[in-house]
C-alpha positions in Angstrom: -25.1 -4.5 -7.8 -25.0 -8.1 -9.0 -21.3 -8.3 -8.7 -21.3 -6.6 -5.3 -24.1 -9.2 -4.0 -22.1 -12.1 -5.2 -19.0 -10.8 -3.5 -20.7 -10.2 -0.3 -22.3 -13.8 -0.4 -18.8 -15.2 -1.0 -17.0 -13.6 1.6 -19.6 -14.5 4.2 -19.2 -18.0 3.0 -15.2 -17.8 3.0 -15.5 -16.4 6.8 -18.1 -19.5 7.6 -15.3 -21.7 6.6 -12.8 -20.1 8.7 -10.8 -18.1 6.2 -9.4 -14.6 7.5 -10.3 -11.3 6.3 -7.1 -10.9 4.3 -8.0 -14.2 2.6 -11.2 -12.6 1.4 -9.8 -9.5 0.3 -7.0 -11.4 -1.6 -9.9 -13.3 -3.4 -11.4 -10.0 -4.4 -8.2 -8.6 -5.6 -7.4 -11.6 -7.9 -11.0 -11.7 -9.4 -10.8 -9.7 -12.4 -14.7 -9.2 -12.6 -14.8 -8.0 -8.8 -15.3 -4.1 -8.9 -14.5 -3.4 -5.1 -12.5 -0.2 -4.5 -9.9 -1.1 -1.8 -8.8 1.8 0.6 -5.0 1.8 1.3 -4.1 3.9 4.2 -0.8 5.6 3.6 1.7 5.3 6.7 -1.2 4.1 8.8 -3.9 6.5 10.3 -1.1 9.0 10.9 -3.6 11.9 11.6 -4.8 9.9 14.8 -1.6 8.2 15.8 2.1 8.3 15.0 2.8 7.5 11.4 4.1 3.8 11.0 3.2 3.0 14.6 1.4 -0.1 15.8 -1.4 2.2 16.9 -1.6 3.7 13.3 -2.0 0.0 12.1 -4.6 -0.9 14.6 -6.8 2.0 13.9 -6.7 1.2 10.3 -7.9 -2.5 11.3 -10.6 -1.0 13.6 -12.1 1.5 10.7 -12.2 -1.2 8.3 -9.2 0.0 5.9 -8.5 -3.0 3.3 -4.6 -2.3 3.3 -2.2 -0.3 5.2 1.1 1.1 3.8 4.3 0.9 5.8 8.1 2.0 5.2 11.2 0.2 6.4 14.5 1.0 7.5 17.4 -1.0 9.1 19.0 -0.7 12.4 22.7 -1.1 13.3 22.2 -4.7 14.4 20.3 -5.6 11.4 16.9 -5.5 12.4 13.9 -4.1 10.2 11.9 -1.4 11.8 8.9 0.9 10.3 10.4 4.2 9.5 10.0 6.4 6.6 12.8 9.1 6.7 16.5 8.7 6.3 16.6 10.2 9.6 14.7 9.6 12.9 14.5 13.4 13.8 11.1 14.1 12.8 9.3 11.2 13.9 10.9 10.1 17.1 12.6 11.8 20.3 16.1 10.9 18.9 18.4 12.1 16.3 20.6 10.6 13.4 20.1 7.7 11.0 18.4 4.5 12.1 21.7 2.8 11.2 23.1 4.6 14.1 21.1 2.7 16.6 20.8 -0.9 17.7 17.2 -2.2 18.0 17.4 -1.9 21.8 18.5 1.7 21.6 15.8 2.4 19.3 13.2 1.0 21.4 14.4 3.4 24.0 13.2 6.4 22.0 9.5 7.5 21.8 7.4 8.3 18.3 6.2 11.9 18.0 2.8 12.5 16.6 1.8 14.6 13.7 2.3 18.0 15.6 5.8 16.9 16.6 4.9 16.1 20.1 6.1 13.1 22.2 3.9 10.1 22.4 4.2 6.8 24.6 4.6 4.6 21.5 7.9 3.1 20.4 9.1 2.3 17.0 7.8 -1.0 15.8 9.9 -3.8 13.9 8.5 -5.1 11.0 7.8 -8.6 12.8 5.7 -6.8 15.4 3.6 -5.1 12.6 3.1 -8.2 10.8 2.0 -10.1 13.8 -0.6 -7.4 14.4 -1.7 -7.4 10.9 -1.8 -11.0 10.4 -5.0 -12.1 8.9 -6.8 -8.6 9.5 -5.4 -6.4 7.0 -3.4 -6.4 3.8 -0.1 -4.6 3.7 1.8 -2.7 1.2 5.5 -2.7 2.1 7.2 0.4 0.7 10.9 0.1 0.2 10.5 -3.6 1.0 12.2 -4.4 -2.3 15.5 -2.8 -1.0 15.6 -5.3 1.9 13.7 -8.1 0.1 15.7 -11.2 1.5 15.1 -9.9 5.0 11.6 -9.0 4.6 10.7 -12.3 3.0 12.3 -14.0 6.1 10.1 -12.0 8.4 6.9 -12.8 6.3 7.6 -16.5 6.4 8.3 -16.5 10.1 5.1 -14.8 10.8 3.0 -16.6 8.2 2.0 -13.4 6.3 3.6 -13.8 2.8 0.2 -14.0 1.1 -1.2 -10.8 2.6 1.7 -8.5 1.4 2.6 -6.6 -1.5 6.2 -5.8 -2.7 6.7 -3.1 -5.5 9.6 -1.5 -7.4 9.9 0.9 -9.9 11.8 -1.3 -12.2 11.5 -3.3 -15.6 10.4 -6.9 -15.6 14.0 -8.0 -16.7 15.7 -6.0 -13.8 13.3 -7.6 -11.3 13.6 -11.1 -12.6 17.3 -10.9 -12.5 17.6 -9.1 -9.1 14.7 -10.7 -7.1 13.0 -13.6 -9.0 11.4 -14.8 -5.5 9.5 -11.5 -5.5 7.8 -12.5 -8.6 7.5 -16.2 -8.1 6.2 -16.4 -4.5 4.6 -12.9 -3.5 2.2 -10.5 -4.9 4.5 -8.0 -6.9 3.3 -4.8 -8.1 5.2 -2.8 -10.6 5.2 0.9 -10.2 5.0 2.7 -13.5 5.4 6.6 -14.1 3.1 7.0 -17.1 4.9 10.2 -18.1 8.2 8.2 -18.7 8.9 7.5 -22.5 9.2 3.9 -21.8 5.9 3.6 -19.7 3.9 1.6 -22.3 6.9 -0.7 -23.0 7.2 -1.5 -19.3 3.4 -2.4 -19.1 3.2 -4.4 -22.0 6.5 -6.5 -20.9 5.1 -7.1 -17.5 1.8 -8.1 -19.3 3.3 -10.6 -21.6 5.9 -12.0 -19.0 4.4 -11.9 -15.7 0.8 -10.9 -16.0 0.5 -9.2 -12.7 -2.7 -8.5 -10.6 -1.6 -5.1 -9.7 -0.2 -2.1 -11.3 0.9 1.0 -9.4 0.5 4.1 -11.8 1.9 7.6 -11.2 1.1 10.6 -13.4 1.2 14.2 -12.8 -1.3 14.9 -15.6 -4.6 13.6 -17.0 -3.9 13.9 -20.6 -5.4 11.6 -23.4 -1.9 9.9 -23.3 -2.0 9.1 -19.8 -5.7 7.8 -20.0 -4.6 5.6 -22.7 -1.8 4.0 -20.7 -4.2 3.5 -17.6 -6.4 1.6 -20.1 -3.6 -0.5 -21.1 -2.4 -1.4 -17.7 -6.1 -2.4 -16.5 -6.7 -4.5 -19.6 -7.2 -8.2 -18.7 -6.8 -9.3 -15.0 -4.8 -6.3 -13.5 -6.0 -3.9 -11.1 -4.8 -0.2 -11.0 -3.5 1.2 -7.8 -3.2 5.0 -7.7 -1.9 7.6 -5.0 -4.4 10.4 -4.2 -1.9 11.8 -1.6 -0.6 14.7 -3.8 -1.5 16.4 -7.0 1.5 15.3 -8.9 1.0 11.5 -8.1 -2.5 11.4 -9.7 -3.0 14.0 -12.3 -4.2 16.5 -9.9 -7.1 14.5 -8.5 -6.0 14.3 -4.8 -7.2 14.0 -1.3 -7.4 17.7 -0.6 -9.4 18.4 -3.7 -11.9 15.9 -2.2 -11.9 16.9 1.4 -11.0 20.6 1.8 -12.3 21.9 -1.6 -15.4 19.6 -1.7 -14.7 18.3 -5.1 -14.9 14.8 -4.4 -16.2 13.4 -7.8 -13.3 15.2 -9.3 -10.9 13.4 -7.2 -11.6 9.9 -5.9 -14.7 9.7 -8.0 -12.5 10.7 -11.3 -9.9 7.9 -10.2 -12.5 5.5 -9.7 -14.1 6.1 -13.0 -11.0 5.7 -14.9 -10.5 2.2 -13.5 -8.4 2.4 -10.4 -9.7 -0.2 -7.9 -7.1 0.5 -5.2 -6.6 4.2 -3.9 -3.8 5.0 -1.3 -5.0 8.2 0.6 -4.2 10.2 3.8 -8.0 10.4 4.7 -8.8 6.8 5.0 -12.1 7.4 6.9 -13.4 10.1 4.6 -12.7 7.8 1.6 -14.3 4.8 3.2 -17.4 7.2 4.1 -17.4 8.3 0.2 -17.6 4.8 -0.9 -20.3 3.6 1.4 -22.4 6.6 -0.1 -21.4 6.0 -3.6 
């Protein structure tokens, strides 16, 4: 409780001095003693708005989500847009690959909602999404590493470099050779699959050579070996990021276990008790409610 009170007082003070909500959230992420659990919404609030839409991001801002996850693809004329799939068929009124369309052509299409019905929402660009998110919510850019130079240019243009996370499932040496700017000027989050034979070695190398503030950990079981690696990752200043979207990402302690089966303490509770401080979920409103009660 003492840590919570200190955090709240500090955030109030920062806001009073004109700092944004994202400044406050970053301060909490970087403080190894801060125990706040961050809610990360997968593809925005996609149950109530089209996934990866501006409305899905705005819904997350309105409900108090700490971080939103978005996905990127590139158009024929080189613009970064928010899109998860390799094809636009499922989520828009068009068909084919994003690279088959110019931005103007993509903008003529309409996004579909979760039931597949046409809406009045259009496909946003990364620049539009970051302009909306600026100062209001942190952003986890999935697949951003694949387009890193273009992403970084957009973040610089919109003044949002400091509120974004770039990640990759690559060892430290590979990232240092390919994208050193990602390590030097951004919040870079290594993604480690804990069932891989070299998982411990990858974690240790990052700790020795980079000392990350975040690790995204993926695991399909909750064996003693997995728990040991979670402990290894969170030792020191790093906070652990876990996906509760599907059972195979979090050792079976997933969203539906909490929401549909009512076993919330064996889902989000288990994840938190094992040391995770960022949870990416498809049920952001329910997770926020759980945390407020907890």
